[in-house]
C-alpha positions as CSV (number, residue, x, y, z in Angstrom):
1,M,128.9,111.8,72.1
2,V,125.5,112.4,70.3
3,K,124.9,115.7,68.5
4,W,121.0,116.4,68.9
5,T,119.9,118.3,65.8
6,D,116.7,119.7,64.9
7,A,116.2,116.8,62.6
8,A,116.7,114.6,65.6
9,E,114.3,116.6,67.6
10,G,111.7,116.4,65.0
11,A,112.0,112.5,64.7
12,F,111.9,112.0,68.4
13,T,108.6,114.3,68.6
14,D,107.2,112.2,65.7
15,L,108.0,108.8,67.3
16,R,106.5,109.9,70.5
17,T,103.4,111.1,69.0
18,A,103.1,107.9,67.1
19,L,103.7,105.7,70.3
20,C,101.3,107.4,72.4
21,N,98.2,107.8,69.9
22,D,95.7,105.2,68.5
23,P,96.0,102.7,67.1
24,V,99.3,102.1,69.2
25,L,97.8,102.8,72.8
26,I,94.3,101.3,73.7
27,A,92.1,102.2,76.9
28,P,92.4,99.5,79.3
29,D,89.6,96.7,79.4
30,F,89.3,95.8,83.2
31,N,87.3,92.6,82.3
32,K,90.2,91.2,80.6
33,E,93.9,90.1,81.7
34,F,96.7,92.4,81.7
35,I,100.2,91.7,80.5
36,L,103.0,93.6,82.5
37,Q,106.4,93.6,80.9
38,T,109.5,94.8,83.0
39,D,113.1,95.6,82.4
40,A,116.1,97.2,84.1
41,S,119.3,98.5,82.5
42,E,122.5,99.9,84.3
43,V,120.6,103.5,84.2
44,G,116.9,103.1,84.2
45,L,113.7,101.0,84.9
46,G,110.9,100.5,82.1
47,A,107.6,98.7,81.9
48,V,104.7,98.2,79.3
49,L,101.3,97.3,80.5
50,S,99.2,95.8,77.8
51,Q,96.3,93.5,76.8
52,M,95.4,91.2,74.0
53,V,92.7,92.3,71.4
54,G,91.9,89.5,69.1
55,E,95.5,88.1,68.2
56,E,97.4,91.3,68.9
57,E,99.2,92.5,72.1
58,H,98.3,96.3,72.4
59,P,100.0,98.7,74.9
60,I,97.9,100.6,77.4
61,L,100.8,102.6,78.8
62,Y,104.5,102.7,78.9
63,L,106.6,103.6,82.2
64,S,110.0,104.6,82.7
65,R,112.3,106.1,85.5
66,K,116.0,107.0,86.3
67,L,117.8,104.6,88.6
68,L,119.0,106.7,91.7
69,P,122.9,106.5,91.9
70,R,122.8,104.1,94.9
71,E,120.5,101.8,92.7
72,Q,122.7,101.9,89.8
73,K,125.2,99.6,92.2
74,Y,122.8,97.0,92.5
75,A,123.4,93.7,91.0
76,V,121.7,92.8,87.8
77,V,119.0,90.5,89.6
78,E,118.3,93.3,92.2
79,R,117.7,95.8,89.3
80,E,115.3,93.4,87.6
81,C,113.3,92.8,90.9
82,L,113.4,96.5,91.5
83,A,111.6,97.0,88.2
84,V,109.0,94.4,89.0
85,K,108.5,95.9,92.6
86,W,108.4,99.6,91.3
87,V,106.0,98.9,88.3
88,M,103.5,96.7,90.5
89,E,103.4,99.8,93.2
90,T,103.0,102.3,90.5
91,L,100.2,100.3,88.6
92,R,98.6,98.7,91.7
93,Y,95.1,100.4,90.8
94,Y,95.2,98.5,87.4
95,L,96.6,95.3,89.2
96,L,95.1,94.9,92.5
97,G,92.4,91.8,92.7
98,R,92.9,91.1,88.7
99,R,94.6,88.5,86.8
100,F,97.9,89.5,85.1
101,T,100.8,87.9,83.4
102,L,104.2,89.4,84.4
103,V,106.7,88.9,81.6
104,T,110.5,89.9,82.6
105,D,114.0,88.3,82.3
106,H,113.6,85.2,83.9
107,A,117.2,83.9,84.3
108,P,118.4,86.6,86.7
109,L,115.3,85.9,89.0
110,Q,115.7,82.3,89.1
111,W,119.1,83.0,90.8
112,M,117.4,84.8,93.5
113,Q,115.1,81.7,94.6
114,R,118.1,79.5,94.6
115,N,120.1,82.2,96.8
116,K,120.2,81.3,100.6
117,E,121.4,84.8,101.6
118,K,118.7,87.2,102.4
119,N,119.3,90.8,101.1
120,A,117.1,93.6,102.5
121,R,117.0,95.2,99.0
């Protein structure tokens, strides 16, 4: 069990402020390719949209959401696919008609290509 103290709250607030302010976050340049990173865990989905600035990758935004109880029962590969689907729908106005690179856990998704069984999820 985690004990949430005033010091922990202060550290969390400082970290959140640092991650959401310049020079960490940048405004999107719609003339450049986006990089979309997704991941899934047993309890949630996460994503980062970023772009290269010079030789460095800089985040534009972070996204996350909690999995619904029924989604928590999905297999790992299904949760990874759900993360990709969810973030692409959420960021469709950034991505539609533009080139982007998707970065995700590749091994579970390879399984899906080989799997003959079609699953509605």
